[in-house]
C-alpha positions as CSV (number, residue, x, y, z in Angstrom):
1,M,0.0,0.0,0.0
2,D,1.4,3.4,-1.0
3,T,0.7,6.5,1.0
4,D,1.3,10.2,0.7
5,L,1.9,12.6,3.6
6,L,-0.6,15.4,3.7
7,Y,0.3,18.0,6.3
8,G,2.1,15.2,8.2
9,W,-0.8,12.8,8.0
10,H,-0.7,9.5,6.1
11,V,-3.3,9.2,3.4
12,L,-3.7,6.8,0.5
13,Q,-1.6,7.7,-2.5
14,G,-3.6,9.9,-4.9
15,D,-6.4,10.6,-2.4
16,S,-6.9,14.3,-2.7
17,T,-10.2,14.4,-0.8
18,L,-8.8,16.0,2.4
19,E,-6.6,18.4,0.5
20,R,-9.5,19.6,-1.6
21,A,-11.6,20.0,1.6
22,F,-8.7,21.7,3.4
23,N,-8.3,24.2,0.5
24,K,-12.0,24.8,0.1
25,S,-12.7,25.5,3.8
26,K,-9.7,27.9,4.2
27,I,-8.8,26.4,7.6
28,S,-5.5,27.1,9.2
29,T,-4.5,23.5,10.3
30,I,-5.6,20.1,9.1
31,L,-6.9,19.4,12.6
32,D,-9.5,22.2,12.1
33,Y,-11.1,20.0,9.4
34,Q,-14.8,19.5,10.4
35,K,-14.0,21.1,13.8
36,D,-17.3,23.0,13.7
37,Q,-19.3,19.8,13.4
38,L,-17.3,18.2,16.3
39,D,-17.8,21.3,18.5
40,T,-21.6,21.1,17.8
41,A,-21.7,17.4,18.7
42,I,-19.6,17.9,21.9
43,S,-22.0,20.6,23.0
44,F,-24.5,17.7,23.7
45,C,-22.1,15.8,25.9
46,K,-22.5,15.7,29.7
47,N,-19.3,13.9,30.5
48,F,-16.1,13.3,28.6
49,R,-15.1,9.8,29.7
50,H,-15.4,7.8,26.4
51,T,-16.3,8.5,22.8
52,I,-16.5,6.4,19.7
53,D,-15.4,7.4,16.3
54,I,-17.1,5.1,13.8
55,G,-15.7,5.5,10.3
56,A,-12.6,7.1,11.7
57,N,-11.1,7.5,8.2
58,Y,-7.5,8.9,8.6
59,G,-8.0,9.8,12.3
60,L,-8.5,13.6,12.3
61,M,-11.6,13.5,14.4
62,S,-10.1,10.9,16.7
63,A,-7.1,13.2,17.2
64,N,-9.3,16.1,18.1
65,M,-11.5,14.0,20.4
66,S,-8.4,12.6,22.2
67,N,-7.7,16.1,23.5
68,I,-11.2,16.3,25.0
69,F,-12.2,12.8,26.0
70,K,-10.4,10.5,28.5
71,K,-10.8,7.5,26.0
72,V,-11.4,7.3,22.3
73,S,-12.4,4.1,20.5
74,A,-12.1,4.4,16.8
75,F,-13.1,2.0,14.0
76,E,-12.3,2.2,10.3
77,I,-13.4,-0.8,8.1
78,V,-11.6,0.0,4.8
79,P,-8.3,-2.0,5.2
80,E,-6.1,0.5,3.3
81,I,-7.5,3.5,5.2
82,N,-7.3,1.6,8.5
83,A,-3.6,1.1,7.8
84,C,-3.2,4.8,7.4
85,F,-5.2,5.5,10.5
86,K,-2.9,3.2,12.5
87,M,0.1,5.1,11.3
88,N,-1.5,8.4,12.1
89,A,-2.7,7.2,15.5
90,K,0.9,6.7,16.6
91,K,1.2,10.5,16.5
92,I,-1.9,11.1,18.7
């Protein structure tokens, strides 16, 4: 499996989805990607012990949630993306 580094994050080679979203949204760092949606979801939380990231993709949300929740359980079923997620998770 070949990967590229996008702002320090492993992504599948040739996958420009995050880069296009990053450029379109004019965010300052890659971890700001979908941060508004995460902030909205977190506003409904009463405690911050454990969260689940289903469809974790490359791990951007998991990384953000790890700064807020005591424990993050993340799942990604696409084997190639899961491999990228595991490489990225080592940085979290």
